[in-house]
N, CA and C atoms as an extended XYZ file, in Angstrom:
276
Properties=species:S:1:pos:R:3:atomname:S:1:resname:S:1:resid:I:1 pbc="F F F"
N       -35.394      -11.140       38.025 N   ARG     1
C       -35.675       -9.710       37.377 CA  ARG     1
C       -37.000       -9.279       37.004 C   ARG     1
N       -37.795      -10.384       36.597 N   CYS     2
C       -39.189      -10.127       36.249 CA  CYS     2
C       -40.008       -9.724       37.410 C   CYS     2
N       -39.812      -10.539       38.521 N   THR     3
C       -40.649      -10.259       39.776 CA  THR     3
C       -40.189       -8.782       40.326 C   THR     3
N       -38.941       -8.427       40.202 N   THR     4
C       -38.627       -7.156       40.815 CA  THR     4
C       -39.305       -6.089       39.800 C   THR     4
N       -39.276       -6.190       38.562 N   ALA     5
C       -39.656       -5.280       37.781 CA  ALA     5
C       -41.294       -5.144       37.898 C   ALA     5
N       -41.937       -6.087       38.142 N   ALA     6
C       -43.398       -6.137       38.247 CA  ALA     6
C       -43.919       -5.814       39.700 C   ALA     6
N       -42.707       -5.549       40.693 N   HIS     7
C       -42.929       -5.452       42.103 CA  HIS     7
C       -43.785       -6.432       42.864 C   HIS     7
N       -43.344       -7.661       42.362 N   LEU     8
C       -43.859       -8.821       43.042 CA  LEU     8
C       -42.842       -9.625       43.901 C   LEU     8
N       -43.440      -10.510       44.671 N   ALA     9
C       -42.542      -11.316       45.496 CA  ALA     9
C       -42.413      -12.766       44.986 C   ALA     9
N       -41.508      -13.605       45.274 N   LEU    10
C       -41.414      -14.796       44.833 CA  LEU    10
C       -40.962      -15.904       45.897 C   LEU    10
N       -41.792      -16.909       45.918 N   MET    11
C       -41.454      -17.971       46.974 CA  MET    11
C       -40.974      -19.077       46.236 C   MET    11
N       -39.862      -19.534       46.793 N   VAL    12
C       -39.232      -20.667       46.255 CA  VAL    12
C       -39.204      -21.891       47.450 C   VAL    12
N       -39.945      -22.819       47.342 N   PRO    13
C       -40.038      -23.881       48.440 CA  PRO    13
C       -38.783      -25.017       47.991 C   PRO    13
N       -37.962      -25.166       49.002 N   LYS    14
C       -36.695      -26.145       48.868 CA  LYS    14
C       -37.063      -27.509       49.315 C   LYS    14
N       -36.666      -28.396       48.709 N   ASN    15
C       -36.734      -29.904       48.898 CA  ASN    15
C       -38.195      -30.270       49.184 C   ASN    15
N       -39.119      -29.782       48.398 N   VAL    16
C       -40.658      -30.194       48.452 CA  VAL    16
C       -40.646      -31.721       48.609 C   VAL    16
N       -39.974      -32.592       47.988 N   SER    17
C       -40.145      -33.966       48.133 CA  SER    17
C       -39.743      -34.605       49.415 C   SER    17
N       -39.112      -33.741       50.436 N   PHE    18
C       -38.811      -34.193       51.572 CA  PHE    18
C       -39.596      -33.717       52.664 C   PHE    18
N       -40.703      -32.976       52.189 N   TYR    19
C       -41.706      -32.320       53.305 CA  TYR    19
C       -42.437      -33.450       53.934 C   TYR    19
N       -42.703      -33.263       55.438 N   PRO    20
C       -43.408      -34.281       55.876 CA  PRO    20
C       -44.813      -34.424       55.729 C   PRO    20
N       -45.372      -35.687       56.092 N   SER    21
C       -46.862      -35.726       55.703 CA  SER    21
C       -47.512      -35.094       57.001 C   SER    21
N       -48.764      -35.139       56.872 N   ASN    22
C       -49.660      -34.607       57.915 CA  ASN    22
C       -49.600      -35.307       59.324 C   ASN    22
N       -49.086      -36.518       59.312 N   HIS    23
C       -48.913      -37.315       60.430 CA  HIS    23
C       -47.658      -37.133       61.035 C   HIS    23
N       -46.669      -36.596       60.371 N   GLU    24
C       -45.348      -36.344       61.164 CA  GLU    24
C       -45.427      -34.917       61.665 C   GLU    24
N       -44.358      -34.941       62.612 N   ARG    25
C       -44.231      -33.446       63.328 CA  ARG    25
C       -42.572      -33.295       63.393 C   ARG    25
N       -42.250      -31.917       63.190 N   PHE    26
C       -40.789      -31.733       63.434 CA  PHE    26
C       -40.795      -31.373       64.900 C   PHE    26
N       -39.814      -31.828       65.687 N   SER    27
C       -39.461      -31.447       66.991 CA  SER    27
C       -38.370      -30.220       67.018 C   SER    27
N       -37.795      -30.020       65.994 N   ASP    28
C       -36.821      -28.948       65.837 CA  ASP    28
C       -36.734      -28.600       64.380 C   ASP    28
N       -35.973      -27.521       64.066 N   GLY    29
C       -35.769      -27.226       62.658 CA  GLY    29
C       -36.084      -25.796       62.469 C   GLY    29
N       -35.893      -25.386       61.324 N   TYR    30
C       -36.052      -23.816       60.795 CA  TYR    30
C       -36.923      -23.659       59.667 C   TYR    30
N       -37.528      -22.568       59.574 N   ILE    31
C       -38.257      -22.146       58.492 CA  ILE    31
C       -37.316      -20.593       58.078 C   ILE    31
N       -36.701      -20.865       56.984 N   ASP    32
C       -35.807      -19.788       56.819 CA  ASP    32
C       -36.566      -18.795       55.601 C   ASP    32
N       -36.231      -17.685       55.798 N   VAL    33
C       -37.046      -16.528       54.915 CA  VAL    33
C       -35.793      -15.572       54.407 C   VAL    33
N       -35.856      -15.601       53.268 N   TRP    34
C       -34.814      -14.507       52.533 CA  TRP    34
C       -35.682      -13.352       52.000 C   TRP    34
N       -35.518      -12.240       52.902 N   TRP    35
C       -36.381      -11.018       52.820 CA  TRP    35
C       -35.550      -10.025       51.992 C   TRP    35
N       -36.079       -9.769       50.627 N   ILE    36
C       -35.330       -8.962       49.904 CA  ILE    36
C       -35.940       -7.598       49.620 C   ILE    36
N       -37.253       -7.688       49.651 N   VAL    37
C       -38.085       -6.330       49.402 CA  VAL    37
C       -38.916       -6.132       50.531 C   VAL    37
N       -38.918       -4.876       51.175 N   HIS    38
C       -39.973       -4.557       52.256 CA  HIS    38
C       -41.440       -4.471       51.339 C   HIS    38
N       -42.216       -5.445       51.693 N   ASP    39
C       -43.504       -5.738       51.144 CA  ASP    39
C       -44.688       -5.504       52.217 C   ASP    39
N       -44.486       -4.746       53.322 N   GLY    40
C       -45.408       -4.488       54.075 CA  GLY    40
C       -45.819       -5.693       55.000 C   GLY    40
N       -45.013       -6.861       55.033 N   GLY    41
C       -45.289       -7.978       55.851 CA  GLY    41
C       -45.798       -9.170       55.211 C   GLY    41
N       -46.102       -9.021       53.989 N   MET    42
C       -46.915       -9.975       53.263 CA  MET    42
C       -45.924      -11.573       53.161 C   MET    42
N       -44.511      -11.075       52.978 N   LEU    43
C       -43.782      -12.329       52.960 CA  LEU    43
C       -43.559      -13.072       54.249 C   LEU    43
N       -43.666      -12.154       55.369 N   MET    44
C       -43.623      -12.731       56.713 CA  MET    44
C       -44.911      -13.634       57.075 C   MET    44
N       -46.057      -13.395       56.452 N   LEU    45
C       -47.164      -13.863       56.737 CA  LEU    45
C       -47.234      -15.378       56.273 C   LEU    45
N       -46.505      -15.784       55.341 N   LEU    46
C       -46.402      -17.274       54.744 CA  LEU    46
C       -45.834      -18.137       55.799 C   LEU    46
N       -44.542      -17.786       56.498 N   PRO    47
C       -44.024      -18.762       57.544 CA  PRO    47
C       -44.877      -18.547       58.737 C   PRO    47
N       -45.480      -17.540       59.055 N   PHE    48
C       -46.412      -17.579       60.228 CA  PHE    48
C       -47.433      -18.479       60.036 C   PHE    48
N       -48.194      -18.433       58.765 N   LEU    49
C       -49.183      -19.349       58.509 CA  LEU    49
C       -48.670      -20.928       58.730 C   LEU    49
N       -47.494      -21.155       58.217 N   LEU    50
C       -46.986      -22.388       58.057 CA  LEU    50
C       -46.830      -22.819       59.669 C   LEU    50
N       -46.278      -21.973       60.453 N   LYS    51
C       -46.225      -22.253       61.798 CA  LYS    51
C       -47.438      -22.720       62.605 C   LYS    51
N       -48.587      -22.375       62.207 N   GLN    52
C       -49.906      -22.684       62.735 CA  GLN    52
C       -50.158      -24.105       62.458 C   GLN    52
N       -49.511      -24.626       61.642 N   HIS    53
C       -49.899      -26.219       61.317 CA  HIS    53
C       -49.071      -26.912       62.330 C   HIS    53
N       -49.632      -28.293       62.762 N   LYS    54
C       -49.084      -29.007       63.688 CA  LYS    54
C       -47.725      -29.650       63.423 C   LYS    54
N       -47.609      -29.843       62.166 N   VAL    55
C       -46.330      -30.309       61.465 CA  VAL    55
C       -45.107      -29.356       61.784 C   VAL    55
N       -45.417      -27.973       61.720 N   TRP    56
C       -44.300      -27.110       61.521 CA  TRP    56
C       -44.199      -26.306       62.948 C   TRP    56
N       -45.266      -26.486       63.775 N   ARG    57
C       -45.362      -25.653       64.993 CA  ARG    57
C       -43.988      -25.471       65.882 C   ARG    57
N       -43.181      -26.503       65.999 N   LYS    58
C       -42.033      -26.340       66.805 CA  LYS    58
C       -40.820      -25.837       66.054 C   LYS    58
N       -40.939      -25.610       64.824 N   CYS    59
C       -39.896      -24.953       63.997 CA  CYS    59
C       -39.585      -23.334       64.427 C   CYS    59
N       -38.456      -23.044       64.259 N   LYS    60
C       -37.943      -21.701       64.605 CA  LYS    60
C       -37.956      -20.934       63.223 C   LYS    60
N       -38.181      -19.621       63.262 N   MET    61
C       -38.129      -18.921       62.085 CA  MET    61
C       -37.152      -18.053       61.945 C   MET    61
N       -36.181      -18.210       60.975 N   ARG    62
C       -35.069      -17.251       60.573 CA  ARG    62
C       -35.151      -16.285       59.415 C   ARG    62
N       -34.878      -15.139       59.600 N   ILE    63
C       -34.980      -14.054       58.538 CA  ILE    63
C       -33.574      -13.641       58.096 C   ILE    63
N       -33.384      -13.817       56.817 N   PHE    64
C       -32.106      -13.360       56.285 CA  PHE    64
C       -32.492      -12.222       55.306 C   PHE    64
N       -31.608      -11.287       55.125 N   THR    65
C       -31.759      -10.224       54.271 CA  THR    65
C       -30.358      -10.056       53.547 C   THR    65
N       -30.521       -9.349       52.323 N   VAL    66
C       -29.281       -9.156       51.580 CA  VAL    66
C       -28.806       -7.803       51.618 C   VAL    66
N       -27.657       -7.420       52.104 N   ALA    67
C       -27.200       -5.987       52.137 CA  ALA    67
C       -25.970       -5.803       51.092 C   ALA    67
N       -26.240       -4.654       50.558 N   GLN    68
C       -24.984       -4.232       49.695 CA  GLN    68
C       -23.900       -3.498       50.366 C   GLN    68
N       -22.660       -3.406       49.811 N   MET    69
C       -21.491       -2.926       50.563 CA  MET    69
C       -21.785       -1.613       51.035 C   MET    69
N       -22.435       -0.792       50.424 N   ASP    70
C       -22.643        0.597       50.824 CA  ASP    70
C       -23.880        0.759       51.667 C   ASP    70
N       -24.493       -0.354       51.972 N   ASP    71
C       -25.852       -0.383       53.032 CA  ASP    71
C       -25.210       -0.360       54.468 C   ASP    71
N       -25.917        0.211       55.400 N   ASN    72
C       -25.515        0.132       56.889 CA  ASN    72
C       -26.114       -1.020       57.476 C   ASN    72
N       -25.525       -2.087       57.518 N   SER    73
C       -25.999       -3.436       57.882 CA  SER    73
C       -26.455       -3.452       59.358 C   SER    73
N       -25.858       -2.733       60.137 N   ILE    74
C       -26.290       -2.494       61.581 CA  ILE    74
C       -27.739       -1.943       61.603 C   ILE    74
N       -27.973       -0.771       60.820 N   GLN    75
C       -29.084       -0.280       60.890 CA  GLN    75
C       -30.225       -0.987       60.148 C   GLN    75
N       -29.968       -1.790       59.308 N   MET    76
C       -30.661       -2.800       58.685 CA  MET    76
C       -31.187       -3.880       59.600 C   MET    76
N       -30.304       -4.315       60.368 N   LYS    77
C       -30.793       -5.221       61.378 CA  LYS    77
C       -31.594       -4.624       62.489 C   LYS    77
N       -31.310       -3.500       62.827 N   LYS    78
C       -32.192       -2.850       63.950 CA  LYS    78
C       -33.622       -2.566       63.187 C   LYS    78
N       -33.845       -2.325       61.932 N   ASP    79
C       -34.891       -1.970       61.301 CA  ASP    79
C       -35.753       -3.028       61.115 C   ASP    79
N       -35.134       -4.327       60.960 N   LEU    80
C       -35.792       -5.644       60.713 CA  LEU    80
C       -36.107       -6.121       62.119 C   LEU    80
N       -35.394       -6.079       63.058 N   ALA    81
C       -35.984       -6.156       64.396 CA  ALA    81
C       -37.122       -5.512       64.878 C   ALA    81
N       -37.159       -4.201       64.483 N   THR    82
C       -38.272       -3.275       64.814 CA  THR    82
C       -39.545       -3.762       64.135 C   THR    82
N       -39.287       -4.107       62.749 N   PHE    83
C       -40.389       -4.600       61.925 CA  PHE    83
C       -41.017       -5.940       62.543 C   PHE    83
N       -40.069       -6.805       62.719 N   LEU    84
C       -40.530       -8.111       63.309 CA  LEU    84
C       -41.342       -7.834       64.640 C   LEU    84
N       -40.964       -6.976       65.513 N   TYR    85
C       -41.677       -6.565       66.868 CA  TYR    85
C       -43.042       -6.045       66.496 C   TYR    85
N       -43.074       -5.066       65.428 N   GLN    86
C       -44.495       -4.512       65.000 CA  GLN    86
C       -45.283       -5.728       64.463 C   GLN    86
N       -44.940       -6.687       63.940 N   LEU    87
C       -45.694       -7.775       63.373 CA  LEU    87
C       -45.954       -8.716       64.508 C   LEU    87
N       -45.249       -8.629       65.667 N   ARG    88
C       -45.339       -9.617       66.805 CA  ARG    88
C       -44.964      -10.978       66.414 C   ARG    88
N       -43.903      -11.165       65.756 N   LEU    89
C       -43.312      -12.324       65.130 CA  LEU    89
C       -41.982      -12.627       65.987 C   LEU    89
N       -41.872      -13.964       66.180 N   GLU    90
C       -40.578      -14.369       66.920 CA  GLU    90
C       -39.717      -14.919       65.774 C   GLU    90
N       -38.537      -14.390       65.481 N   ALA    91
C       -37.737      -14.853       64.520 CA  ALA    91
C       -36.271      -14.322       64.907 C   ALA    91
N       -35.152      -15.089       64.491 N   GLU    92
C       -33.930      -14.791       64.611 CA  GLU    92
C       -33.418      -14.049       63.334 C   GLU    92
């Protein structure tokens, strides 16, 4: 609530203790982004930068968003696909 009221974003890394060292590489896996607020692309920048590192390079990016019951989820999906295209990001 505090981040929403302050118009900020929040990043919550999951299972940090299991992150690989710089000598390991993932051959597959996912970088999941839960996109809640349209922030102009700053939240999409973080996983993009992460994928530039040799450890995470082969991971695929997945974007999730939350819809309310009265939202048009089909239109939201189209808008998100257009936004990702404009940012030139490959994501599911």
